[in-house]
Steps between C-alpha positions, in 0.01 A plus 500: 500500500625849418586723796306827511733796456388839619619797298486862596392744224838672520672171407379519139781584260352779290803504267406165345174630360308218665159584629311346786267303273798331337626410850161353589484294183852369563406409858196317368714289273711394799184430703346294219805269483399338832127566474266205534124541468374451855164386363316753711143611461437874453284493812694623804565225753425726797194654331616852582545813291746761621465862391818699558699797383732457204793638704816306415592469869209264569597135450158363586582132460796524737323732747192279524661156475333427168605255233430501129135414447381603847318823409401755244704816534338815364715813511458865412622841614413519869326164521172690492178329399396648166249379241775296335590336831131408545507354146804287585356391836171408334678276250721362778195403707244402239725324250791383713357430844662749736307580817727724712629849420808653663569869440853633556610865498846600625694769678687743279251460214542743211126572497540672837689776315272541197177692462218483249671801336718235333209439259484871417875508440468205263218673316714812457791290374325265257178686421267236642373449854539142628169323557639345819547652843846508655353354822761679711460507876649658813391235755607141433257343748205698369578402142527133598157533664360666188637215290341244736164675461533497120562125504229423754235703318571384145197323353731300271694319771367176643717489811531818707499356852876432518649837401789628709728798459858564604781753484844355422789685666780524243761556774410200722331262256205461737131515419267697724132418473263792451178492700209444264260785438193515719202319350215748437 
């Protein structure tokens, strides 16, 4: 089995003209040399879908003790529950059998420093306003709660009873559970 090598972005030799996609394709060729089809089903073994931020510091499989095939991992900027996250969760539950939803935001998230003015800035730059909201936030816990509400109230999801939210601390590696929102 090939040992995983961790590279820092500053390690890339810019003088060679290589780009990151070429590096990824080369790494895939090495990976494929020892690859054997594990014969897995597309249905996650643990029947859980994890919604998390796309931040490169979050190694969800390592942080949560997950193996290949254990879960669906759905990532976006901030780990916020948007219409597209609901779409993915709906397919995950209805077509592939997941029942639990875990939401993970993290400390030091870039969305803590953005505002919805980002959309206006894009409109000024490219001449078209994005149809999507930035979904920025100032309070991690409150945004996790808002995301829990969006999952729990979606008419498309079959399983909304096991929805839990967390904040991952990027300096300690620990998850902290966020109290669920009060039920109206």
